[in-house]
C-alpha positions, 0 to 999 in steps of 0.5 A: 123719114121726116114722116117717120119722125112726126108721127113718131114724136106724135105716138110718143107723146100720146103714150105719155099722156096716157101714162104708157110710155116706156121709161127711159132708164137714164132720164127717170126721175125718181120719186115717179109719184109720192105723198106724206102726212100726218093723221093728227085726228085718227077718230073722224068718220068722213073724210077729212083733211090731214095736218096741212102742215106735215103733208105734201105730194107731187099732186101738188105740182098740178094741183095745188088746192088738194090736200090729203085726206083721210077717215077711221073706218073701226077701231085703230083702223083708219086710211089716207088719201093721197090725191092725182097720184094713184097707181094701185099695188104698185111702191112702198107706204111706211107708218110710224105710230106719233105715240107715247103710250106704247101703240104700234102700227101695220099696214093691211093694204093699199090701193087705187081708188079713182085716181087717188091712192089709199093707204089703209092703217090699222093701229094696236095698243099694246098686247094686240087691242085694237086703238086708235093712234096718231101716225105719220105715212108716206106712200112713194113708187119710184122707176128707172136707173139712176147715176152713181152718187145717190141711190133708193131702193125698196122691196114688197114681200116676206112670207110670200116671198118678194112681191115688188122691188125697185133698185136704182142701179137696175140690179133686181133685189134679191129676198131670202128667209132665214128661219121663223119671222126673219129674213135678209134682203139684198139690195145691190149696187145702193151703197158706198164700198165698205161703207155703211152709208144711207138710211134704211126702214120697214114697217110690217103688212098685214092684210088680215089685220092681226098686230105685227111689227118688224124692225131692222134686226141688223144692215151691212154693207158688202162692196156696194151691195146692202144688205139689210135683216128684217126680223117681224114679231106678232103682240106677245113678242114672237117671231111670226111670219108676214109681209114688210116694206123695207125702203134704203135712200142714200143722199137722196129724201126717204120718198125717193125723191131730190131737187127737190128736195134739197132739205132732208137727213138721216140718222142711225143710232147703232153705226154714225158716219154716213149714217148720220147725214144731212143735206146742208150740212153734211156728214156727222151734224144730226144728234141724239141726246137721250130724255126721260124717260129710258127710252126717248130720244132727241134726234135733231137734224140741223138747220133742216126745219122747213114747209111741210116736213116728214117724219119716219122710225124704225127700230134696229135690234134682233128683238120684239122692240119698237120706236114711236114720235112721240109728238108730232115735231116743231119747225124749229130751225134745226128740226127736233124729233122726239122718238120712243122706245118700247118693250114688247108690254109697251113699258119704254125701253132704250133701244137703237133708232133709224131715223129719216126727215126730210122737208117738201122744198 
């Protein structure tokens, strides 16, 4: 019996070393692998280190000297390389332009290259012309079941059906088409009973690099299930079939991890309550204030200004309006995230927003 135990331990260690060990659901640490970055210069034509004050990832534990890098491939087409965390087509990315001129971005694909994970992004000017834009990007992959109290979930799907999903309760996600460019997504058991809580983010996927945008049309709670309705549009603002990524987090950061980070928050301007949450100060303390021009808002995440931070923004509404960041946020203690929304012509216009912010610590 002792020999069997020794062999079993040795086998488990070998499987873990090659990444084949079975996941123990109750002990899984979500997220397994993640990275975030800010593309401050989308015109570099050789692999270049991205802004080191606004990037981090799980590779840093073993490779502290490594940095995320990026390269321009064509007008508006840019790849971001997260080192040492390659996991193929697993997980989901999100992208938010940092642009005041109404640009928007889609994810073309994500894939493993050697030991690295690469996220391929295409950006457009209003009207659909491919054009360079600054943007924030994250990629995260999770497995296992989390105990009650916090939650994380994501799906990849759309016109291709449900391609992949992760739900931290262990229950399966569901996706259903509602019409051209419209889908419902059910994330079972991740919410709070009868209360809308947490935050959602959505990003269009277009492997042919065509202009696409996706919004969260609306979302709600059904018991502890979270129901999200995603609407997608082309450059003319017409509903269009496409794929998309959607993620949900509650009591955890936008990448799905917790402790670290301990400094994170989110805000849904249309809802309030537990959709406005701050890991340091609790529910309802983050603020949103209108700025000029109409459609611009200052979202302040109090006491969350720390090291290597990240922000994502998604528009909420049934129309083709979309929302960006106007500029990189500063490192003030009360972290200021400057958001601007546009109508289909690229003109600033009032809109509801979903904003997520996190530090790496």
